[in-house]
C-alpha positions as CSV (number, residue, x, y, z in Angstrom):
1,X,115.6,70.0,151.5
2,X,118.3,69.9,148.8
3,X,115.8,68.5,146.4
4,X,113.4,71.4,147.2
5,X,116.2,73.9,146.6
6,X,117.0,72.4,143.3
7,X,113.3,72.7,142.2
8,X,113.2,76.3,143.3
9,X,116.4,77.0,141.4
10,X,115.0,75.2,138.3
11,X,111.7,77.1,138.4
12,X,113.6,80.3,138.8
13,X,115.8,79.6,135.8
14,X,112.7,78.6,133.7
15,X,110.9,81.9,134.7
16,X,114.0,84.0,133.9
17,X,114.2,82.3,130.4
18,X,110.5,82.8,129.9
19,X,110.7,86.5,130.8
20,X,113.7,86.9,128.6
21,X,111.9,85.4,125.6
22,X,108.8,87.6,126.3
23,X,110.9,90.7,126.5
24,X,112.8,89.7,123.3
25,X,109.7,89.4,121.3
26,X,108.2,92.5,122.8
27,X,111.3,94.5,121.7
28,X,111.2,92.8,118.3
29,X,107.5,93.8,117.9
30,X,108.3,97.4,119.0
31,X,111.1,97.5,116.4
32,X,108.6,96.3,113.7
33,X,106.0,98.9,114.9
34,X,108.6,101.7,114.8
35,X,109.9,100.7,111.3
36,X,108.4,102.7,108.5
37,X,106.5,100.8,105.9
38,X,108.4,100.8,102.6
39,X,106.7,101.1,99.2
40,X,108.1,101.4,95.7
41,X,106.0,103.3,93.1
42,X,106.9,102.4,89.5
43,X,105.2,104.6,86.9
44,X,105.0,104.0,83.2
45,X,106.3,107.5,82.8
46,X,107.8,110.3,85.0
47,X,107.6,113.7,83.3
48,X,107.6,117.0,85.2
49,X,106.2,118.8,82.2
50,X,103.2,116.4,81.9
51,X,100.3,117.5,84.1
52,X,98.7,114.1,84.5
53,X,101.8,112.3,85.7
54,X,102.9,115.2,87.9
55,X,99.5,115.3,89.6
56,X,99.5,111.5,90.1
57,X,103.0,111.6,91.7
58,X,101.8,114.5,93.9
59,X,98.9,112.3,95.1
60,X,101.4,109.5,95.9
61,X,103.6,111.9,97.9
62,X,100.6,113.3,99.9
63,X,99.6,109.8,100.9
64,X,103.2,108.9,101.8
65,X,103.2,111.8,104.2
66,X,99.8,111.0,105.7
67,X,100.5,107.3,106.2
68,X,104.2,107.8,107.2
69,X,105.4,105.6,104.3
70,X,109.0,105.4,103.1
71,X,108.3,105.9,99.4
72,X,110.7,105.4,96.4
73,X,109.5,106.7,93.0
74,X,110.8,105.1,89.8
75,X,109.8,105.2,86.1
76,X,111.1,105.7,82.6
77,X,110.9,109.0,80.7
78,X,108.6,107.6,78.0
79,X,105.6,105.3,78.0
80,X,107.2,103.3,75.2
81,X,110.2,102.2,77.3
82,X,108.6,98.9,78.3
83,X,111.8,97.0,78.7
84,X,113.3,99.7,81.0
85,X,110.2,99.6,83.2
86,X,110.6,95.8,83.4
87,X,114.2,96.2,84.6
88,X,113.0,98.7,87.2
89,X,110.5,96.1,88.5
90,X,113.3,93.6,89.0
91,X,115.3,96.3,90.8
92,X,112.4,97.1,93.0
93,X,111.9,93.4,93.9
94,X,115.6,93.3,95.0
95,X,114.9,96.2,97.4
96,X,112.4,93.9,99.3
97,X,109.8,96.6,100.0
98,X,106.5,95.9,101.8
99,X,104.6,96.7,98.7
100,X,104.9,97.9,95.1
101,X,102.4,100.2,93.4
102,X,102.8,99.6,89.6
103,X,101.5,101.4,86.5
104,X,101.9,98.6,83.9
105,X,103.4,99.9,80.7
106,X,102.0,97.1,78.5
107,X,98.9,95.0,78.6
108,X,100.8,91.7,78.0
109,X,104.6,92.3,78.2
110,X,104.5,93.5,81.8
111,X,102.6,90.4,83.0
112,X,105.6,88.1,83.7
113,X,107.4,90.8,85.7
114,X,104.3,91.6,87.7
115,X,104.1,87.9,88.5
116,X,107.6,88.1,89.9
117,X,106.5,90.7,92.4
118,X,103.8,88.4,93.7
119,X,106.2,85.4,93.7
120,X,108.5,87.5,96.0
121,X,105.7,87.8,98.5
122,X,105.5,91.6,98.0
123,X,102.0,93.2,98.0
124,X,101.1,94.4,94.5
125,X,98.6,97.3,93.8
126,X,98.0,98.4,90.2
127,X,97.5,102.1,89.3
128,X,96.0,103.7,86.2
129,X,96.3,100.6,84.0
130,X,95.7,96.9,84.2
131,X,97.0,93.8,82.4
132,X,95.8,90.8,80.4
133,X,96.0,88.6,83.5
134,X,94.3,89.3,86.8
135,X,97.2,90.3,89.0
136,X,97.5,92.5,92.0
137,X,95.4,92.8,95.1
138,X,93.6,96.0,93.9
139,X,93.6,98.2,90.8
140,X,93.0,102.0,91.3
141,X,92.2,103.6,88.0
142,X,89.8,105.7,85.9
143,X,87.1,103.5,84.5
144,X,88.6,104.0,81.0
145,X,85.7,102.4,79.1
146,X,83.3,104.8,80.9
147,X,85.5,107.7,80.1
148,X,85.7,106.7,76.5
149,X,81.9,106.2,76.4
150,X,81.4,109.8,77.6
151,X,83.5,110.9,74.6
152,X,81.6,108.8,72.1
153,X,78.2,109.8,73.6
154,X,79.1,113.5,73.3
155,X,80.1,113.2,69.7
156,X,77.0,111.0,69.0
157,X,74.8,114.0,70.0
158,X,76.2,116.0,67.1
159,X,76.7,113.2,64.6
160,X,74.6,112.4,61.5
161,X,75.1,110.4,58.4
162,X,77.7,112.9,57.2
163,X,79.9,112.4,60.3
164,X,83.5,111.4,59.4
165,X,85.5,110.5,62.6
166,X,89.2,110.0,63.2
167,X,90.9,108.8,66.5
168,X,94.4,109.6,67.6
169,X,95.4,107.2,70.4
170,X,98.5,106.9,72.5
171,X,100.0,103.4,73.1
172,X,98.1,100.6,71.3
173,X,99.0,97.9,73.8
174,X,98.1,100.0,76.9
175,X,94.9,99.0,78.7
176,X,93.9,102.7,78.9
177,X,94.0,103.1,75.1
178,X,92.3,99.8,74.5
179,X,89.4,100.5,77.0
180,X,89.0,104.1,75.9
181,X,88.7,103.2,72.3
182,X,86.1,100.5,73.1
183,X,84.2,103.1,75.1
184,X,84.3,105.7,72.3
185,X,82.9,103.1,69.9
186,X,80.2,102.1,72.2
187,X,79.2,105.7,72.9
188,X,79.0,106.5,69.2
189,X,76.6,103.6,68.9
190,X,75.2,103.5,65.3
191,X,77.9,106.0,64.2
192,X,80.8,103.8,65.1
193,X,81.2,102.6,61.5
194,X,81.9,106.2,60.5
195,X,85.3,106.1,62.2
196,X,87.6,106.2,59.1
197,X,90.9,105.6,60.9
198,X,92.7,105.3,64.2
199,X,96.4,106.1,64.6
200,X,98.8,106.0,67.6
201,X,101.3,108.7,68.6
202,X,103.3,106.8,71.3
203,X,102.3,109.5,73.8
204,X,104.3,112.0,71.8
205,X,102.6,115.4,71.2
206,X,104.6,116.3,68.1
207,X,103.9,112.9,66.6
208,X,100.2,113.3,67.3
209,X,100.3,116.7,65.5
210,X,101.9,115.2,62.5
211,X,99.6,112.2,62.4
212,X,96.6,114.6,62.6
213,X,97.9,116.6,59.7
214,X,98.2,113.3,57.7
215,X,94.7,112.3,58.6
216,X,93.3,115.7,57.5
217,X,95.2,115.3,54.2
218,X,94.1,111.7,53.7
219,X,90.5,112.4,54.8
220,X,89.7,116.1,54.1
221,X,86.1,115.4,54.9
222,X,86.9,114.6,58.6
223,X,84.7,116.7,60.9
224,X,85.1,114.9,64.2
225,X,88.4,114.0,66.0
226,X,89.2,112.2,69.3
227,X,92.4,112.4,71.3
228,X,92.6,109.5,73.7
229,X,95.2,111.0,76.2
230,X,96.9,114.2,77.1
231,X,99.6,114.0,74.5
232,X,97.4,112.8,71.6
233,X,94.7,115.4,72.5
234,X,97.2,118.3,72.6
235,X,98.8,117.3,69.4
236,X,95.4,117.1,67.6
237,X,94.4,120.5,68.9
238,X,97.6,122.1,67.8
239,X,97.2,120.7,64.3
240,X,93.6,121.9,64.0
241,X,94.6,125.4,65.3
242,X,97.5,125.4,62.8
243,X,95.2,124.5,59.9
244,X,92.5,127.0,61.2
245,X,90.0,124.1,61.3
246,X,88.7,124.5,64.8
247,X,85.3,125.7,63.7
248,X,84.9,123.0,61.0
249,X,86.1,120.0,63.1
250,X,84.6,119.0,66.4
251,X,87.3,117.8,68.9
252,X,87.1,116.0,72.2
253,X,90.1,115.0,74.2
254,X,91.2,113.2,77.4
255,X,92.9,114.8,80.4
256,X,93.2,118.4,81.5
257,X,96.7,120.0,81.1
258,X,96.7,123.8,81.4
259,X,97.3,124.0,77.6
260,X,94.2,121.9,77.1
261,X,92.1,124.1,79.3
262,X,93.3,127.2,77.4
263,X,92.5,125.5,74.1
264,X,89.0,124.6,75.5
265,X,88.5,128.3,76.4
266,X,89.5,129.2,72.9
267,X,87.0,126.8,71.4
268,X,89.6,124.4,69.8
269,X,88.4,121.7,72.1
270,X,84.6,121.2,72.3
271,X,85.0,119.0,75.3
272,X,87.5,117.1,77.4
273,X,87.1,114.2,79.7
274,X,89.0,114.9,82.9
275,X,90.5,112.3,85.1
276,X,91.4,112.7,88.8
277,X,95.1,111.9,88.9
278,X,95.7,113.4,92.3
279,X,93.0,111.3,93.7
280,X,94.2,108.2,91.9
281,X,97.7,108.5,93.2
282,X,96.6,109.1,96.8
283,X,94.2,106.1,96.7
284,X,96.8,103.9,95.1
285,X,99.2,104.3,97.9
286,X,96.5,104.1,100.5
287,X,95.5,100.7,99.2
288,X,99.1,99.6,99.3
289,X,99.2,100.6,103.0
290,X,96.0,98.7,103.7
291,X,97.3,95.7,101.8
292,X,100.4,95.5,104.0
293,X,98.2,95.8,107.1
294,X,96.3,92.8,105.7
295,X,93.0,94.7,105.4
296,X,90.4,93.5,102.9
297,X,90.6,95.4,99.6
298,X,88.1,95.8,96.7
299,X,89.3,94.3,93.4
300,X,89.1,97.7,91.8
301,X,88.5,101.4,92.7
302,X,87.3,103.9,90.1
303,X,89.0,107.2,90.7
304,X,86.5,108.9,88.5
305,X,86.2,111.2,85.4
306,X,84.1,114.1,84.3
307,X,83.2,115.5,80.9
308,X,83.9,119.2,80.8
309,X,82.8,121.8,78.2
310,X,83.4,125.5,77.9
311,X,80.0,126.0,79.6
312,X,80.7,124.1,82.8
313,X,84.5,124.7,83.0
314,X,84.3,127.1,85.8
315,X,81.7,125.5,88.1
316,X,82.9,125.2,91.6
317,X,83.4,121.4,91.5
318,X,85.1,121.4,88.1
319,X,87.5,124.2,89.1
320,X,88.6,122.1,92.0
321,X,89.2,119.2,89.7
322,X,91.1,121.1,87.0
323,X,93.1,123.4,89.3
324,X,93.8,121.1,92.4
325,X,96.8,123.2,93.5
326,X,95.2,126.6,93.2
327,X,94.6,126.9,97.0
328,X,98.3,126.2,97.7
329,X,99.5,129.2,95.7
């Protein structure tokens, strides 16, 4: 009888322990389920007066709300502050977030720091730009080669043996600049060898203006110009307007700030290739969410671009693209 009582007591103790363990892990799981996912977004530039980056951050914030993500946004003031961004990457790793969404500042110099993210077992998603090495679970970006190709193809339609072409780029070691230039050259096809010069403005509009004035003085026969991002394109346009050369020089730019749209309406720009930064930002954070949930991701997502001229500026679809916040006002 005593032996039987001991067995009953032993079984009861084992059951109590087992139930306690189950309840402990259930509570732990509930805590994990209730805890908000944490993501750090590190841009190559944060600038409230820059339409592209402002729209991209807006997309990030919209996705953070929709997916209930605790988001922290970081980034230097300038695209040329590569070392500062690298320091921010190290700081973000110390925060131990579930994921980091990174816009790499440099095609090569950002690589070792991006590797540190993966070594820390933090999910990495790239946005807007890529790097020399294949890092990150997914890259959400404009197909920059395709965007550049649209620019070159547009100019090719108007080019002949007398075409003299200049390019104003932004950051020479940025993947966006590298791929867009390749695309422009491919789109120009047989007219590629009529590119007389390419200069870089470090994503500074005033520097782009001054570089354009230098190009026009050095090559007075220039009749086609390309601006590879918002800052370079705006700077080129301002220089052409200043020199009253808008009718003599055909200009195509990248991005769609309100100033660029106005200059397109005025005829200073002949065309602009418009990205979808709001869409890009939203998709980037969405992919980070899916990565943390261990969902299968594509290697890359093209957030899209459209070539817009004065003639198709105010079609319904293009209006939605250029003025994404109009319905909110």
